[in-house]
N, C-alpha and C positions, 0 to 999 in steps of 0.2 A: 716164336712161341714163347711167350715169358715162363719163367720158373712155375708162380704161380698157379699160372694158366694149367698148364704142365702138369701140377700137384691136382689140380679140382680135378683133371681127365682124367686121371691115373688113377685117383684117391678108390672106387670102388675095385678097381684090380688089384690097387695094395691090400685093399682088405680081405680079398681073396687067396690073392696068392702072396701075401705078408715075405715069406722064406723066401723069396726071387726077389726083393726088391730093388734091388741093384741091375740085376741082367734085363728086368722091367723098364726101370728109367733110361737104361742103355739104347732098348729098342725101342722105346718111346722116340729117342733122340734120331738114330739112325737107320731106323726102317719104316719107311711110309706106311708100308701096308696094314704093320703092327700097330700103330700109330692110331689107321683108321679103322682099326678092328676096336682098338681102348675107345674111339667116341663110339663105334655100335655098341659095347658094352654098356656106357655108363648112359646112353637114352636109353636102350630095354630097359636098365636098373630103373632111374627114373620113372618110365612110364609104369613099373610095373609095381612102384611104388603108387603111383599114382591111380592104377586102375583097386588096389588092393583096397584104397581108402574108400571106394566109391561101394556100391551096391548093386548084382545082375552082372557083375562083368567077368563071371567065371569062364568064357572062352576067350576070352582078352588075357586075360592073367594065363590060362596054361598055354593058349600062342608064346605068351612072354616067358614063360617059365620056360619051353623047351629051347624056344628062342636065343636064352642067354644062357644055357646049359652048351648048345652048339660052339657058342662064343668062347665058353671058358673049358672047353675042348678044345677050340682052335686056339687059343690063346695059350695055352698049357702046353702045347704040343710045340709052339713056338718057344716057348719059353724054356722047355726043356730039350729040343734041341739048338739052343744056342749054342756058338761057336764063338768065343773071341777072336776077333782077326789082330 
């Protein structure tokens, strides 16, 4: 994955956890599960923005908000538990 693709993928995550940017970048590069979570987080964030722009999408918006919160929690757990090798 090129540097620009990585930055685009993790941009929403860096906006949320900016104080941990170095750890996020390292985990994306070295941990496939973390990278997959980042992709899910970005997709959920993008979907949430799209649904919020439309009317009558309350159920989808609530589900996406809960999903994003769950992903944030899992990502933060991995960021805080990161131990350099």
